[in-house]
BAFI-3210 file (N, C-alpha, C; in Angstrom, 3 decimals, decimal comma, padded with zeros to 6 digits):
// residues 336
n [1|2|3|4|5|6|7|8|9|10|11|12|13|14|15|16|17|18|19|20|21|22|23|24|25|26|27|28|29|30|31|32|33|34|35|36|37|38|39|40|41|42|43|44|45|46|47|48|49|50|51|52|53|54|55|56|57|58|59|60|61|62|63|64|65|66|67|68|69|70|71|72|73|74|75|76|77|78|79|80|81|82|83|84|85|86|87|88|89|90|91|92|93|94|95|96|97|98|99|100|101|102|103|104|105|106|107|108|109|110|111|112|113|114|115|116|117|118|119|120|121|122|123|124|125|126|127|128|129|130|131|132|133|134|135|136|137|138|139|140|141|142|143|144|145|146|147|148|149|150|151|152|153|154|155|156|157|158|159|160|161|162|163|164|165|166|167|168|169|170|171|172|173|174|175|176|177|178|179|180|181|182|183|184|185|186|187|188|189|190|191|192|193|194|195|196|197|198|199|200|201|202|203|204|205|206|207|208|209|210|211|212|213|214|215|216|217|218|219|220|221|222|223|224|225|226|227|228|229|230|231|232|233|234|235|236|237|238|239|240|241|242|243|244|245|246|247|248|249|250|251|252|253|254|255|256|257|258|259|260|261|262|263|264|265|266|267|268|269|270|271|272|273|274|275|276|277|278|279|280|281|282|283|284|285|286|287|288|289|290|291|292|293|294|295|296|297|298|299|300|301|302|303|304|305|306|307|308|309|310|311|312|313|314|315|316|317|318|319|320|321|322|323|324|325|326|327|328|329|330|331|332|333|334|335|336]
n.u [062,840|062,853|065,462|067,066|067,327|070,313|070,839|071,817|074,189|075,602|077,258|078,946|082,382|083,009|080,440|080,857|083,086|081,952|080,030|081,515|083,007|081,077|079,977|082,464|082,710|080,574|080,751|083,196|082,240|080,243|081,976|083,402|081,378|080,646|083,365|083,668|081,322|082,014|084,336|083,205|081,456|083,251|084,708|083,114|082,026|084,729|084,596|082,456|083,525|085,594|084,688|083,029|084,571|086,013|084,068|083,372|085,924|086,259|084,006|084,635|086,972|085,938|084,162|085,801|087,570|085,634|084,993|086,942|089,458|091,162|093,189|094,604|097,317|099,732|100,531|100,877|098,275|097,604|098,913|100,875|102,732|104,686|106,326|109,060|111,277|112,286|113,823|112,829|110,254|110,398|109,723|107,193|105,658|106,055|106,800|109,520|111,220|113,798|113,515|111,561|109,401|106,645|107,647|110,379|110,758|110,878|108,873|106,891|106,413|104,595|103,337|102,187|100,523|101,670|100,571|098,824|098,151|097,125|095,017|093,731|095,525|094,514|093,569|093,267|095,002|097,393|100,331|101,500|103,961|106,141|104,951|102,405|100,038|100,805|098,668|097,884|095,652|093,984|090,922|087,335|086,194|083,886|083,893|083,854|083,393|082,058|081,863|085,051|088,268|090,562|093,696|094,274|095,266|096,216|097,075|099,188|100,518|102,602|102,093|102,140|098,580|098,153|099,360|102,807|105,179|107,048|109,106|109,151|106,484|103,346|101,335|099,441|100,857|100,032|099,309|097,801|095,425|095,374|093,610|094,445|093,439|094,146|093,384|091,382|092,495|094,933|095,444|095,499|097,560|099,770|099,512|098,352|099,815|100,511|102,806|104,502|106,994|106,201|104,031|105,840|107,340|109,725|110,171|109,877|107,858|104,148|102,444|100,153|096,649|095,047|097,180|099,832|101,793|100,716|099,935|102,185|102,895|100,625|098,283|097,599|094,888|093,675|093,453|091,823|091,115|091,991|094,526|095,216|096,889|097,864|097,204|096,342|096,391|095,324|095,529|093,525|092,543|090,312|090,597|090,618|090,579|089,879|087,621|087,861|089,382|092,393|095,287|097,336|098,705|100,042|102,478|104,281|106,145|108,043|107,069|106,874|105,927|103,303|103,099|100,872|100,981|099,351|099,115|097,010|097,777|099,282|101,367|100,842|102,187|101,873|099,178|095,947|093,872|090,740|089,579|089,796|091,036|090,931|092,182|092,288|093,607|092,798|093,410|092,392|091,085|092,547|094,555|095,949|096,682|098,533|100,540|101,386|102,562|104,828|106,095|107,271|109,704|110,206|110,458|107,950|106,748|107,840|109,511|107,758|108,788|108,020|108,138|110,486|111,790|111,564|110,175|108,427|107,177|105,750|103,950|102,423|101,099|099,566|098,035|096,473|095,117|093,461|091,294|090,376|089,459|087,909|087,343|086,070|086,394|084,921|086,458|085,137|086,163|086,618|087,491|089,366]
n.v [-008,888|-005,539|-003,181|-000,755|002,761|004,350|007,325|010,778|012,205|014,555|017,414|017,248|017,375|018,773|020,288|021,699|023,357|024,564|026,228|027,861|029,175|030,676|032,230|033,888|035,312|036,727|038,110|039,443|041,218|042,815|043,894|045,523|047,235|048,504|049,496|051,379|053,100|054,443|055,659|057,462|058,945|059,961|061,638|063,363|064,436|066,007|067,490|069,298|070,329|071,876|073,420|074,976|076,380|077,644|079,540|081,024|082,467|083,762|085,269|087,060|088,089|089,330|091,371|092,978|094,032|095,187|097,243|098,922|101,524|104,553|106,971|109,253|110,087|109,147|107,632|104,378|102,538|100,001|096,716|093,758|090,958|088,224|085,950|084,037|082,973|081,309|082,097|084,654|084,358|083,996|086,199|086,501|084,774|082,335|078,614|077,307|074,564|072,364|070,525|068,820|071,431|073,237|073,443|075,869|076,631|076,694|075,019|075,739|078,435|079,787|081,859|083,063|080,909|078,849|079,886|077,546|076,115|078,608|079,249|081,221|081,890|080,628|081,788|079,565|077,499|078,737|078,919|080,263|080,775|080,130|081,208|081,992|084,720|087,834|090,005|093,260|096,061|099,157|099,310|099,501|098,962|097,493|099,112|099,761|102,540|102,880|102,812|102,660|103,594|100,940|099,002|095,947|092,531|089,808|086,612|083,529|081,316|079,005|077,350|075,790|074,858|075,664|077,300|078,158|079,091|076,741|074,233|072,329|072,395|070,238|070,624|069,987|070,909|073,272|074,581|077,921|080,280|083,543|086,292|089,615|092,457|095,380|097,654|100,569|102,867|102,223|101,865|104,905|105,714|104,280|104,790|105,350|104,111|101,022|099,772|100,956|101,218|101,001|099,114|096,715|093,647|092,373|090,146|086,618|085,849|086,195|089,239|090,987|090,955|092,999|094,816|097,003|095,498|092,957|093,173|092,188|089,864|088,052|087,623|084,762|084,389|085,580|083,561|082,352|080,270|076,880|074,608|075,525|075,866|077,392|080,738|083,029|086,222|088,108|091,083|093,522|096,105|098,239|098,652|101,269|101,593|099,054|098,311|095,959|093,943|094,481|092,658|093,644|092,763|089,267|090,309|088,636|085,541|086,183|088,468|089,557|091,383|094,077|097,292|099,964|103,189|105,377|108,227|109,400|109,298|107,027|104,339|101,128|099,195|100,528|100,969|101,140|098,442|097,646|095,475|092,283|089,124|086,174|083,367|080,343|077,476|074,442|072,083|068,729|066,601|064,089|064,782|066,691|065,295|063,419|065,433|066,537|064,087|063,851|066,075|065,978|064,624|062,315|060,044|058,750|058,216|057,638|059,201|058,264|056,244|057,297|060,301|062,663|064,422|065,922|068,259|067,967|065,717|066,722|068,623|066,822|065,234|067,381|068,282|065,984|065,864|068,272|071,141|073,662|076,970|079,781|083,339|086,188|089,599|092,744|095,784|098,252|100,590|103,436|106,772|108,636]
n.w [102,586|103,163|102,260|104,194|103,315|103,691|105,675|105,023|107,051|106,756|105,053|101,937|101,173|098,855|098,721|100,971|100,186|097,997|099,506|101,045|099,236|098,044|100,306|100,745|098,285|098,587|100,756|100,141|098,212|099,780|101,392|099,750|098,658|101,183|101,469|099,545|099,772|102,322|101,691|099,804|101,344|103,299|101,376|100,591|103,059|103,411|101,592|102,113|104,466|103,754|101,984|103,298|105,142|103,137|101,953|104,442|104,734|102,248|102,029|103,757|103,045|100,809|101,846|103,202|101,058|099,665|101,257|101,367|101,689|100,259|099,188|096,845|097,259|096,974|099,209|100,812|100,356|100,103|099,566|098,453|099,262|098,160|099,972|099,461|100,894|103,549|106,039|106,132|107,443|109,991|111,489|110,926|112,590|111,994|112,293|111,496|110,829|110,890|109,299|106,482|104,927|103,384|100,053|099,126|096,347|092,980|092,399|094,107|093,381|091,153|090,025|087,832|085,822|082,922|079,662|077,858|074,595|074,028|075,743|078,235|081,432|084,649|088,016|089,579|088,957|089,805|092,065|094,915|096,021|099,119|101,316|100,263|099,313|101,195|101,881|102,644|103,785|103,764|105,301|106,170|109,212|111,518|114,562|118,249|118,216|116,035|112,589|111,501|109,783|109,580|109,428|107,958|107,447|105,434|105,643|105,487|107,998|109,524|112,117|115,503|116,663|118,951|121,854|122,299|119,581|119,134|118,437|120,252|121,229|121,898|120,371|117,342|114,422|111,785|108,782|108,604|107,545|108,391|109,753|110,274|112,211|112,828|115,686|115,326|116,888|117,169|114,338|113,707|114,870|113,806|111,121|107,599|105,723|104,816|104,628|106,637|109,022|111,392|111,494|111,259|112,455|114,581|115,928|116,901|118,298|118,217|117,748|120,122|120,012|117,731|117,790|116,345|115,325|114,389|111,978|110,763|112,304|113,119|115,754|117,585|118,192|115,722|113,886|111,120|109,123|109,226|107,849|105,458|102,743|100,704|099,489|097,263|095,278|092,619|090,778|089,140|086,791|085,204|081,929|079,838|077,154|075,960|077,467|078,969|081,632|082,809|083,991|086,625|088,552|089,224|087,077|085,659|086,505|088,552|089,507|092,701|094,345|094,786|095,393|096,271|095,361|094,541|092,911|091,431|088,564|088,296|087,240|085,933|087,911|090,241|090,942|092,268|092,500|090,729|090,488|092,159|092,125|094,016|095,502|097,272|098,852|100,414|102,625|103,009|105,933|105,714|104,103|105,534|107,715|106,477|105,468|108,030|108,722|106,783|107,215|109,807|110,097|111,362|110,048|109,204|106,832|103,752|100,625|097,592|094,776|092,363|092,644|091,966|093,720|097,061|096,914|094,632|095,602|097,957|096,665|095,191|097,055|098,361|096,190|095,503|097,953|098,430|098,081|095,765|095,779|094,345|093,918|092,246|093,093|093,067|093,756|095,738|096,363|098,547|098,420|100,760]
ca.u [062,946|063,341|066,642|066,864|068,194|071,114|070,768|073,200|074,395|076,387|077,731|080,119|083,480|082,618|079,340|081,292|083,934|081,189|079,400|082,512|083,390|080,112|080,193|083,683|082,407|079,411|081,376|084,033|081,204|079,775|083,044|083,751|080,287|080,649|084,385|083,365|080,285|082,629|085,258|082,465|081,069|084,691|085,233|081,513|082,423|086,097|084,310|081,647|084,189|086,553|083,594|082,280|085,841|086,163|083,000|083,783|087,180|086,144|082,910|085,297|087,883|085,172|083,618|086,958|087,995|084,489|084,955|088,581|089,537|092,338|093,524|095,377|098,186|101,110|100,657|100,627|097,236|097,484|100,527|100,964|104,250|104,664|107,711|109,505|112,574|112,078|114,347|111,993|109,100|110,083|109,050|105,636|105,112|106,081|107,538|110,653|112,208|115,085|112,649|111,024|107,981|106,463|109,155|110,559|111,525|109,989|107,569|105,737|106,386|104,110|102,356|101,351|100,863|102,156|099,361|098,857|097,208|096,100|094,035|094,139|095,753|093,814|094,422|093,074|096,189|098,497|100,587|101,843|105,131|106,218|103,914|101,233|100,017|100,365|097,726|097,315|095,206|093,223|089,407|086,385|085,848|082,937|084,418|083,055|082,921|081,332|082,817|086,127|089,368|091,559|094,751|093,861|096,322|095,645|098,467|099,408|101,488|102,779|102,539|101,362|097,391|097,965|100,706|103,918|105,755|108,220|109,302|108,907|105,142|103,060|100,267|099,712|101,382|099,118|099,278|096,598|095,290|095,149|093,024|094,749|092,862|094,718|092,388|091,159|093,165|096,131|095,727|095,678|098,672|100,739|099,318|097,703|100,748|100,386|104,335|105,248|107,898|105,378|103,523|106,843|107,635|111,267|110,212|109,048|106,322|103,087|101,878|099,056|095,662|094,783|098,231|100,258|102,573|099,783|099,828|103,189|103,112|099,429|098,062|096,875|093,296|093,503|093,394|090,488|090,844|093,255|094,796|095,185|098,396|097,875|096,470|096,784|095,416|095,656|095,048|093,093|092,363|089,786|091,167|089,570|090,518|089,160|086,552|087,958|090,179|093,749|095,936|098,692|099,741|101,759|102,905|105,123|106,175|108,996|106,576|106,560|105,673|102,954|102,946|100,026|101,236|098,437|099,061|096,269|098,055|100,086|101,705|100,114|102,894|101,501|097,717|095,094|092,821|089,416|088,845|090,896|090,841|091,484|092,321|092,504|093,811|092,514|093,689|091,263|091,560|093,419|095,787|096,369|097,553|099,697|101,370|102,055|103,586|105,719|106,955|107,446|110,876|110,252|110,625|106,778|106,405|109,033|109,247|107,862|109,734|107,588|108,624|111,854|112,129|110,634|109,222|107,514|106,306|105,108|102,823|101,689|100,096|098,757|097,179|095,839|094,321|093,024|090,437|090,625|088,195|088,317|086,280|086,284|085,759|084,914|086,691|084,414|087,214|086,064|088,337|088,961]
ca.v [-007,808|-004,125|-002,607|000,713|003,772|005,429|008,644|011,534|012,755|015,850|017,820|016,731|018,070|019,716|021,145|022,817|024,293|025,543|027,180|028,584|030,045|031,676|033,099|034,844|036,008|037,852|038,990|040,442|042,120|043,703|044,830|046,468|048,238|049,399|050,424|052,571|053,868|055,163|056,524|058,634|059,776|060,713|062,661|064,307|065,332|066,546|068,696|070,341|070,911|072,845|074,515|076,018|077,311|078,587|080,460|082,062|083,325|084,498|086,256|088,100|088,871|090,000|092,277|093,941|094,598|095,923|098,358|099,352|102,972|104,888|108,482|109,126|110,736|108,713|106,703|102,971|101,883|098,371|096,078|092,581|090,335|086,893|085,627|082,592|082,791|080,682|082,926|085,758|084,236|083,844|087,463|086,230|083,900|080,707|077,765|076,947|073,526|071,768|069,105|069,467|071,919|073,513|074,091|077,426|076,345|076,798|074,102|076,423|079,572|079,708|082,914|083,119|079,716|079,215|079,676|076,357|076,235|079,973|079,382|082,206|081,275|080,690|081,801|078,225|076,914|079,184|078,581|081,841|080,773|079,742|081,701|082,739|086,089|088,593|091,180|094,030|097,301|099,980|098,914|100,180|097,945|098,055|099,370|100,412|103,801|102,966|102,261|103,491|102,995|100,246|098,224|094,553|091,911|088,337|085,642|082,019|081,149|077,518|077,197|075,050|075,258|076,218|077,468|078,986|078,851|076,184|072,823|071,512|072,410|069,252|070,873|069,709|071,935|073,459|075,847|078,638|081,496|084,734|087,688|090,405|093,538|096,542|098,777|101,926|103,712|101,904|102,607|106,066|105,924|103,642|105,601|104,674|103,360|099,757|099,283|101,653|100,514|100,884|097,813|095,553|092,903|091,900|089,000|085,462|086,096|086,806|090,301|090,881|091,032|094,461|095,858|097,382|094,475|091,932|093,102|091,363|088,736|087,863|086,944|083,335|084,645|086,141|082,396|082,346|078,998|076,031|073,786|076,446|075,815|078,579|081,887|083,858|087,131|088,706|092,429|094,007|097,492|098,408|099,178|102,401|101,555|097,745|098,284|094,710|093,987|094,180|092,496|094,493|091,830|089,688|090,762|087,549|084,766|086,848|089,619|089,301|092,675|095,295|098,469|100,901|104,465|106,203|110,003|109,780|108,912|106,091|103,241|099,816|098,608|101,259|101,413|100,500|097,816|097,581|094,081|091,495|087,641|085,466|082,070|079,529|075,973|073,951|070,589|067,541|066,124|063,344|065,615|067,417|064,233|063,020|066,252|066,425|062,932|063,961|067,227|065,528|064,348|061,035|059,031|057,927|058,041|057,801|059,586|057,153|056,409|058,128|061,526|062,722|065,097|066,268|069,424|067,205|064,889|067,598|069,183|065,771|064,849|068,318|068,530|064,928|065,811|069,549|071,663|074,867|077,915|081,361|084,444|087,476|090,581|094,251|096,524|099,292|101,644|104,794|107,708|109,456]
ca.w [103,669|102,513|102,623|104,666|102,819|104,577|106,047|104,721|108,048|106,806|103,626|101,404|101,381|097,822|099,081|102,007|099,495|097,432|100,273|101,456|098,172|097,812|101,526|100,460|097,434|098,950|101,809|099,318|097,368|100,589|101,852|098,490|098,670|102,371|101,621|098,532|100,390|103,246|100,914|099,438|102,609|103,862|100,313|100,667|104,390|103,268|100,529|102,665|105,426|103,109|101,226|104,310|105,464|102,021|102,064|105,478|104,558|100,952|102,393|104,781|102,310|099,710|102,577|103,552|099,876|098,982|102,070|101,377|101,510|099,823|098,698|095,613|097,808|097,051|100,495|100,555|101,161|099,700|099,360|098,368|098,977|098,110|100,478|099,277|101,699|104,904|107,007|106,297|107,653|111,374|112,110|110,779|113,335|111,256|112,896|110,424|111,332|109,864|108,476|105,256|104,939|102,124|099,344|098,819|094,888|091,677|092,562|094,793|092,987|089,784|090,325|086,640|085,068|081,506|078,646|077,054|073,567|073,821|076,889|079,357|082,494|085,912|089,205|090,367|088,716|090,397|093,257|095,324|096,967|100,161|102,429|099,885|099,071|102,328|101,506|103,583|103,185|104,792|105,217|107,087|110,207|112,510|115,886|119,250|118,132|114,757|111,501|110,947|108,967|110,286|108,778|108,077|106,662|105,350|105,346|106,002|108,884|109,788|113,509|116,409|116,757|120,327|122,563|121,995|118,388|119,392|117,973|121,657|121,564|121,593|119,668|116,104|113,536|110,612|108,059|108,976|107,236|109,537|109,327|111,517|112,298|113,952|116,056|114,675|117,381|116,478|112,975|113,620|115,341|112,827|109,822|106,607|105,043|105,521|104,760|107,388|110,035|112,804|111,404|111,062|113,832|114,690|117,005|116,392|118,991|117,669|118,446|120,811|119,172|117,480|118,087|115,241|114,668|114,171|110,509|109,997|112,751|113,593|117,165|117,167|117,990|114,194|113,148|110,281|108,790|109,311|106,842|104,318|102,133|099,645|099,202|096,185|094,574|091,279|090,889|087,727|086,630|084,006|080,590|079,371|075,834|075,614|078,428|079,607|082,526|082,897|085,186|086,997|089,294|088,881|085,479|085,432|087,423|089,255|090,142|093,905|095,237|094,464|096,178|095,676|095,590|093,370|092,975|090,330|087,185|088,473|086,404|086,598|089,120|091,619|090,842|093,305|091,967|090,407|090,687|092,632|091,965|095,087|095,369|098,433|098,592|101,639|102,657|103,618|107,209|105,667|103,675|106,823|108,437|105,678|105,536|109,171|108,891|105,913|107,740|111,313|110,062|112,354|108,990|109,197|105,487|102,798|099,286|096,601|093,625|091,220|092,941|091,727|094,546|098,267|096,481|093,781|096,407|098,814|095,854|094,844|098,248|098,620|095,125|095,655|099,152|098,639|097,159|095,305|095,791|093,818|093,989|091,845|093,840|092,921|094,938|095,795|097,142|098,759|098,718|101,736]
c.u [063,428|064,714|066,741|067,919|068,992|071,092|071,868|073,109|075,097|076,385|078,927|081,259|083,411|081,835|079,939|082,287|083,257|080,559|080,276|082,958|082,294|079,795|081,055|083,343|081,350|080,013|082,357|083,399|080,652|080,740|083,261|082,609|080,471|081,992|084,232|082,347|081,026|083,807|084,343|081,910|082,118|084,839|084,092|082,028|083,593|085,511|083,405|082,486|085,035|085,638|083,207|083,365|085,957|085,249|083,214|084,718|086,966|085,103|083,820|086,173|087,205|084,807|084,809|087,578|086,977|084,495|086,367|088,558|090,644|092,314|094,621|096,611|099,709|101,389|100,511|099,412|096,523|098,872|100,067|102,337|104,037|106,399|107,941|110,878|112,281|112,416|113,395|110,739|109,158|109,628|107,488|105,015|105,234|107,052|108,311|111,215|113,058|114,723|111,997|109,539|107,708|107,575|109,297|111,321|110,411|108,976|106,335|105,671|105,858|102,868|101,183|101,574|100,936|100,995|099,686|097,815|096,299|095,219|094,561|094,399|094,694|094,091|094,304|094,491|097,406|099,047|101,795|102,761|105,135|104,952|102,402|101,276|100,012|099,840|097,262|096,895|094,300|091,724|088,613|085,934|084,826|083,685|083,553|082,434|082,127|082,205|084,051|087,523|090,431|092,464|094,326|094,836|095,733|097,093|098,409|100,741|101,425|103,048|101,585|099,773|097,113|099,399|101,800|104,392|106,992|108,214|109,141|107,361|104,503|101,739|100,458|099,941|100,702|099,196|097,909|096,618|094,960|094,561|093,351|094,058|093,420|093,497|092,236|092,186|094,732|096,571|095,956|097,029|099,921|100,679|098,709|098,559|101,098|101,900|105,125|105,957|107,214|104,654|104,447|106,781|109,013|111,193|109,456|107,763|105,448|102,749|100,736|098,136|095,415|095,920|098,809|101,198|102,059|099,653|100,921|103,107|101,821|099,308|097,395|095,482|092,907|093,271|091,791|090,109|092,099|093,303|094,841|096,494|098,800|096,707|097,064|095,839|096,215|094,809|094,627|092,795|091,530|090,466|090,327|089,551|089,400|087,944|086,476|088,816|091,711|094,858|097,155|099,326|099,256|101,405|103,717|105,363|107,121|108,537|106,128|105,814|104,759|102,447|101,987|100,587|100,590|098,348|097,818|096,416|099,283|100,160|101,011|100,763|102,448|100,038|097,005|093,877|091,519|088,780|090,106|090,295|091,519|091,166|092,823|092,451|093,725|092,482|092,366|091,919|092,691|094,687|096,441|097,334|098,904|100,843|102,073|103,157|104,971|106,655|107,726|108,969|111,364|110,335|109,168|106,399|107,647|108,481|109,032|108,492|109,306|107,806|110,064|112,447|111,212|109,804|108,154|106,605|105,271|103,859|101,816|100,878|099,353|097,599|096,112|094,674|093,810|091,944|090,819|089,489|088,768|086,993|086,941|085,386|085,916|085,141|086,169|085,174|086,539|087,295|088,212|089,174]
c.v [-006,508|-003,734|-000,969|001,706|004,440|006,747|009,616|012,386|014,242|016,049|017,317|017,768|019,162|020,805|022,206|023,870|025,293|026,648|028,423|029,966|031,231|032,679|034,281|035,892|037,142|038,643|039,994|041,553|043,182|044,496|045,951|047,565|049,198|050,222|051,698|053,374|054,725|055,886|057,594|059,489|060,638|061,802|063,926|065,182|066,407|068,155|069,715|071,076|072,235|074,024|075,547|076,801|078,144|079,796|081,335|082,923|084,209|085,487|087,410|088,860|090,093|091,135|093,510|094,706|095,726|097,437|099,060|100,957|103,308|106,351|108,197|110,240|110,247|107,760|105,461|102,381|100,578|098,076|094,786|091,973|088,873|086,484|084,221|082,059|082,150|081,503|084,269|085,625|083,968|085,045|087,428|085,273|082,450|080,169|076,858|076,004|073,226|071,026|069,806|070,120|072,478|074,096|075,318|077,100|076,785|076,152|074,956|077,905|079,722|080,709|083,047|081,860|079,743|078,937|078,269|076,422|077,385|080,123|080,249|081,270|081,261|080,776|080,282|077,385|077,677|078,727|079,797|081,652|080,240|079,767|082,055|084,220|086,860|089,846|091,799|095,307|097,988|099,417|099,579|098,932|098,510|097,965|099,797|101,687|104,088|102,399|103,010|102,816|102,118|099,570|096,849|093,759|090,271|087,496|084,376|081,939|079,489|077,679|076,107|075,784|075,976|076,416|078,184|078,391|078,116|074,631|071,901|071,385|070,987|069,213|070,483|071,080|072,184|074,637|076,592|079,660|082,508|085,903|088,623|091,771|094,515|097,283|099,973|102,912|103,639|102,251|103,890|106,506|105,571|104,388|104,824|104,180|101,959|099,010|099,843|100,757|100,159|099,568|096,455|094,923|092,390|090,661|087,827|085,238|086,655|088,076|090,189|091,451|092,821|095,272|096,125|096,175|093,255|092,055|092,438|090,003|088,594|087,308|085,765|083,353|085,236|084,752|082,474|081,115|078,149|075,155|074,268|076,471|076,728|079,336|082,917|085,246|087,697|090,145|092,851|095,321|097,638|099,076|100,061|102,272|100,171|097,734|096,933|095,099|093,873|093,911|093,086|093,875|090,316|089,783|089,310|086,688|085,031|088,049|089,381|090,192|093,731|096,045|099,535|102,241|105,387|107,800|110,538|109,528|107,983|104,959|101,969|099,210|099,525|101,590|100,729|099,612|097,897|096,343|093,056|089,707|086,891|083,950|081,340|078,101|075,400|072,520|070,005|067,348|064,977|063,870|066,181|066,395|063,326|064,121|066,496|065,155|063,014|065,052|066,960|065,447|063,070|059,958|057,970|057,565|058,398|058,075|058,501|057,404|057,477|059,919|061,924|063,708|065,608|067,305|068,732|066,249|065,749|068,027|068,033|065,232|066,132|068,469|067,244|064,905|067,264|070,043|073,267|075,687|079,279|082,070|085,676|088,562|092,001|095,154|097,998|100,460|102,863|105,690|108,261|111,132]
c.w [103,022|103,231|103,054|103,730|103,737|104,431|105,783|106,165|107,884|105,143|103,217|101,378|100,017|098,254|100,193|101,244|098,704|098,375|100,735|100,456|097,754|098,951|101,023|099,479|097,791|099,919|101,096|098,684|098,641|101,216|100,780|098,717|099,805|102,172|100,842|099,152|101,562|102,682|100,365|100,196|103,090|102,922|100,560|101,835|104,216|102,351|101,039|103,590|104,678|102,209|102,306|104,836|104,354|101,769|102,948|105,107|103,294|101,211|103,009|104,062|101,332|100,941|102,834|102,238|099,178|099,942|102,031|101,176|100,926|099,560|098,008|096,266|097,829|098,082|100,095|101,228|100,859|099,305|099,528|098,230|099,002|098,677|100,203|099,843|103,161|106,140|107,029|107,109|109,284|112,225|111,829|111,554|112,739|112,235|111,627|110,972|110,261|109,165|107,448|105,388|103,658|101,290|098,868|097,321|093,970|091,642|093,256|094,402|091,515|090,098|089,157|085,727|083,483|080,817|078,026|075,961|073,411|074,802|078,079|080,921|083,475|087,104|090,017|090,125|089,068|091,504|093,822|096,375|098,128|101,190|101,860|099,764|100,650|101,780|102,780|102,961|104,053|104,418|106,101|107,942|111,322|113,850|116,891|118,885|116,625|113,651|110,999|110,492|109,781|109,237|108,906|107,144|106,664|105,045|105,961|106,832|109,149|111,328|114,361|116,462|118,062|121,083|121,752|120,381|118,735|119,064|119,328|121,964|120,970|120,528|117,950|115,151|112,108|110,011|107,992|108,169|108,404|108,901|110,549|111,298|113,334|114,402|115,272|115,655|117,099|115,149|112,761|113,823|114,213|111,275|108,790|105,524|105,601|105,536|105,694|108,506|111,253|112,583|111,413|112,721|113,598|115,566|116,391|117,135|118,343|118,307|119,373|119,892|119,078|117,668|116,525|114,466|114,166|112,466|109,794|110,702|113,916|114,951|116,708|117,399|116,741|113,442|112,460|109,586|108,736|108,087|105,155|103,801|100,967|099,661|098,344|095,769|093,396|091,223|089,420|087,804|085,512|082,989|080,052|077,845|075,251|076,577|079,245|081,069|082,157|083,880|085,529|087,848|089,597|087,453|084,918|086,731|088,579|089,983|091,523|094,858|094,056|095,609|095,846|096,142|094,470|093,715|091,974|088,818|087,291|087,470|086,973|087,920|090,406|091,865|091,853|092,245|091,594|090,800|091,335|092,545|093,188|095,124|096,847|098,084|099,969|101,584|103,340|104,933|106,906|105,019|104,561|107,568|107,560|105,561|106,796|109,255|107,948|106,419|109,081|111,441|110,853|111,262|108,944|107,993|104,740|101,303|098,503|095,323|092,447|091,343|092,959|092,839|095,867|097,754|095,730|094,642|097,357|097,888|095,493|095,826|098,515|097,418|095,026|096,657|099,461|097,828|097,090|095,225|095,174|093,922|093,236|092,598|093,297|094,012|094,814|096,664|097,256|098,996|099,805|101,533]
res [m|k|r|r|q|a|n|r|g|g|f|t|l|l|e|l|l|v|a|v|t|i|t|l|a|v|a|g|l|m|l|t|v|v|t|n|t|l|s|l|w|h|r|t|q|d|k|m|s|t|a|t|q|a|k|l|l|l|d|l|v|e|r|d|l|q|a|a|v|f|r|k|d|g|g|t|w|l|a|v|d|v|i|n|t|p|a|s|l|t|t|h|g|w|l|v|p|t|t|a|i|k|p|a|t|t|e|s|q|r|l|l|p|n|t|v|g|g|v|t|p|l|i|s|d|a|r|s|g|l|s|g|a|w|l|r|f|i|t|t|n|v|e|s|a|g|s|l|p|v|a|v|s|y|q|i|a|r|r|p|v|s|g|t|i|s|a|a|s|q|a|d|v|r|y|t|l|f|r|a|a|v|s|a|a|n|t|l|t|g|g|n|g|v|t|a|s|a|y|n|s|t|s|a|t|p|g|s|a|r|s|l|t|t|l|t|n|p|s|s|s|d|a|l|a|t|n|v|v|d|f|g|v|w|l|h|v|r|d|t|t|t|g|g|l|r|r|i|f|p|t|n|n|s|d|l|t|h|v|v|q|d|t|g|a|a|a|d|a|s|r|f|p|d|v|v|d|v|m|v|r|i|l|t|e|q|g|a|t|l|l|a|q|m|e|s|g|a|g|l|v|t|r|p|p|n|s|s|s|d|a|e|w|w|w|a|v|v|e|a|n|s|h|v|y|t|r|r|i|e|v|r|g|t|a|l]
***
């Protein structure tokens, strides 16, 4: 009588272990591929988002500078200030808390990067102080009565994206670049000297749109781009001897002010520029979230051991999660 062969009713333990190992390896490989794909997608989206914002604001700065007007009468038709003192920024509409914000230290004030190996420093490597450059000048703006001279300013302010400038506000706090344009009628009243007292603000509350004080403390409606943590300008004139460009601002790392008072034979420190280099640093959304956690003071994140100070940590996070954009603009200023 034939002996029946026993049927195998299942897998052995070894076979199950091999199958599980192969499944985990495949799942791990798929997870790595998906993670890398999502990371690439997020980086691409961040790059596109910041690039779109940068193009918008640089196009607007270029348009304003190319339409700038001035007169060689000793008046202040253009001025740049780099403010590196927190107390000075309250009248610019900044929310300055007791917790950490952008550091007002040498970490942030690198207006003119050191020359390394004889290589010319680039504005893309510069850091323009706590508030970035506060640029204001007279330009031609399209008004209801036609193209008329108006005073405009560009500057960064750290404030809630909506509501009042108060620590009690529930809105997200962001670094935002503002473009304030005073109306033609108010510019006529305030005058063509952009450093005149009429344009100053003595209040922490932003000025109303198109008013004189928005040149210093811009209206919330003047917001141009969010998550802008640095905005810098370099001013140049044409050198009649060499035919090239000569930078007149900044001349060194401590040169925080340029006031144009050109009477026709002004020194470099007071000349109207022929060319302006503009730099803007924009955070990614992830960078904005990380920075908000760092600045909240709620202990959501702690400084890593490889950062020796909060200032170093702040800039390490920003540089790892932001993009820098630059543009060279020829100023086709028209004398009035």
